[in-house]
Wavefront OBJ file of the C-alpha trace (Angstrom):
o trace
v 19.459 -13.978 -75.590
v 18.612 -10.718 -77.386
v 16.075 -12.584 -79.566
v 14.404 -14.011 -76.472
v 14.102 -10.521 -74.955
v 12.678 -9.218 -78.218
v 10.079 -12.011 -78.269
v 9.103 -11.382 -74.640
v 8.771 -7.637 -75.283
v 6.701 -8.306 -78.397
v 4.377 -10.665 -76.530
v 3.982 -8.152 -73.702
v 3.149 -5.379 -76.152
v 0.634 -7.502 -78.023
v -0.944 -8.549 -74.719
v -1.226 -4.905 -73.726
v -2.754 -3.995 -77.093
v -5.205 -6.877 -76.745
v -6.166 -5.712 -73.249
v -6.747 -2.183 -74.554
v -8.829 -3.597 -77.421
v -10.880 -5.537 -74.867
v -11.351 -2.340 -72.841
v -12.604 -0.528 -75.934
v -14.987 -3.372 -76.759
v -16.325 -3.372 -73.197
v -17.029 0.366 -73.365
v -18.565 0.210 -76.845
v -21.973 -0.944 -75.597
v -23.845 -0.436 -78.856
v -21.054 -2.176 -80.820
v -20.837 0.515 -83.512
v -17.031 0.687 -83.367
v -17.003 4.108 -81.672
v -17.354 5.473 -78.162
v -19.940 8.169 -77.602
v -19.544 10.586 -74.683
v -22.045 8.479 -72.753
v -20.086 5.275 -73.363
v -16.737 6.962 -72.608
v -18.142 8.292 -69.315
v -17.593 4.809 -67.863
v -13.838 5.561 -67.932
v -13.206 8.680 -65.807
v -9.754 9.315 -67.276
v -10.999 9.182 -70.869
v -14.071 11.357 -70.362
v -12.010 14.139 -68.712
v -10.308 14.903 -72.016
v -12.771 13.411 -74.474
v -12.763 16.502 -76.707
v -8.964 16.600 -76.783
v -8.777 13.067 -78.176
v -11.735 13.394 -80.551
v -9.352 14.420 -83.320
v -11.925 14.440 -86.118
v -14.443 16.304 -83.900
v -17.265 13.878 -84.681
v -18.345 13.677 -81.004
v -17.164 10.073 -80.717
v -13.884 8.236 -80.258
v -12.690 5.685 -82.754
v -10.657 2.786 -81.422
v -7.454 4.536 -82.583
v -8.449 7.748 -80.776
v -9.313 5.725 -77.664
v -5.965 3.910 -77.738
v -4.141 7.235 -78.120
v -6.069 8.559 -75.117
v -5.178 5.485 -73.048
v -1.531 5.816 -74.042
v -1.558 9.479 -73.045
v -3.146 8.613 -69.691
v -0.522 5.919 -69.090
v 2.268 8.445 -69.761
v 0.599 10.957 -67.409
v 0.358 8.337 -64.673
v 4.069 7.535 -65.049
v 4.994 11.235 -64.900
v 2.843 11.676 -61.797
v 4.384 8.617 -60.118
v 7.883 9.931 -60.831
v 6.939 13.351 -59.474
v 5.488 11.777 -56.316
v 8.761 9.905 -55.822
v 10.809 13.105 -56.273
v 8.622 14.959 -53.758
v 8.920 12.132 -51.225
v 12.701 12.070 -51.705
v 12.888 15.840 -51.161
v 10.817 15.569 -47.987
v 12.973 12.715 -46.705
v 16.129 14.739 -47.396
v 14.797 17.757 -45.492
v 15.927 17.598 -41.867
v 13.305 18.161 -39.209
v 10.311 17.097 -41.304
v 8.841 13.724 -40.297
v 8.321 12.699 -43.914
v 6.816 9.325 -43.019
v 3.833 11.168 -41.524
v 3.127 12.926 -44.831
v 1.130 11.391 -47.656
v 1.879 12.625 -51.189
v -0.539 12.270 -54.096
v -0.005 13.705 -57.570
v -2.307 14.258 -60.537
v -1.171 16.163 -63.622
v 1.585 17.902 -61.689
v -0.717 19.014 -58.880
v 0.618 17.658 -55.597
v -1.518 17.131 -52.523
v 0.121 16.742 -49.142
v -1.836 15.277 -46.256
v -1.137 13.935 -42.808
v -0.675 15.171 -39.253
v 2.281 17.137 -37.898
v 2.995 18.722 -34.508
v 4.275 22.148 -35.586
v 3.007 24.785 -38.006
v 6.522 25.538 -39.242
v 6.905 21.901 -40.336
v 3.648 22.130 -42.278
v 4.729 25.260 -44.138
v 8.268 23.902 -44.728
v 6.831 20.719 -46.226
v 4.785 22.863 -48.611
v 7.794 24.992 -49.588
v 10.011 21.944 -50.126
v 7.331 20.379 -52.308
v 6.867 23.565 -54.340
v 10.605 23.596 -55.013
v 10.600 20.198 -56.709
v 10.926 20.387 -60.481
v 7.665 19.524 -62.231
v 5.339 20.542 -59.397
v 2.661 22.833 -60.835
v 0.696 23.484 -57.655
v 0.766 22.320 -54.049
v -2.350 21.646 -52.002
v -1.039 21.472 -48.461
v -3.700 19.633 -46.490
v -1.418 18.676 -43.605
v -3.226 19.148 -40.308
v -1.713 20.187 -36.967
v -2.178 17.694 -34.170
l 1 2 3 4 5 6 7 8 9 10 11 12 13 14 15 16 17 18 19 20 21 22 23 24 25 26 27 28 29 30 31 32 33 34 35 36 37 38 39 40 41 42 43 44 45 46 47 48 49 50 51 52 53 54 55 56 57 58 59 60 61 62 63 64 65 66 67 68 69 70 71 72 73 74 75 76 77 78 79 80 81 82 83 84 85 86 87 88 89 90 91 92 93 94 95 96 97 98 99 100 101 102 103 104 105 106 107 108 109 110 111 112 113 114 115 116 117 118 119 120 121 122 123 124 125 126 127 128 129 130 131 132 133 134 135 136 137 138 139 140 141 142 143 144 145 146
């Protein structure tokens, strides 16, 4: 049983690595084995922190640098998803806030609230509750009064 799980995990990992390799190849339009800033611009998440992942500072990303960047972006997305879930749970737990009317989006610890509520005190409470959640760096409270 354990061996079967190990094989499945190995196949999944190799499939993921192959998909990332295919992504790199698709971006590498001139087929030189590197991604220039222009080529990397086709992936908005990679271009945002191109310089951070260009470890050798040669103004291009090798496949290894690209894969490290993708891995970092995947970890960020998981952290943001977990933070979104914690914020939603906090809003649900708060009495008097119609949490189902509030949309929560997170990017790099910055949380954006949006939706429509009937009372200004609910809007400000939703913002305060969100700010109190561990991991929230900033809150953009875009909830509108009906």
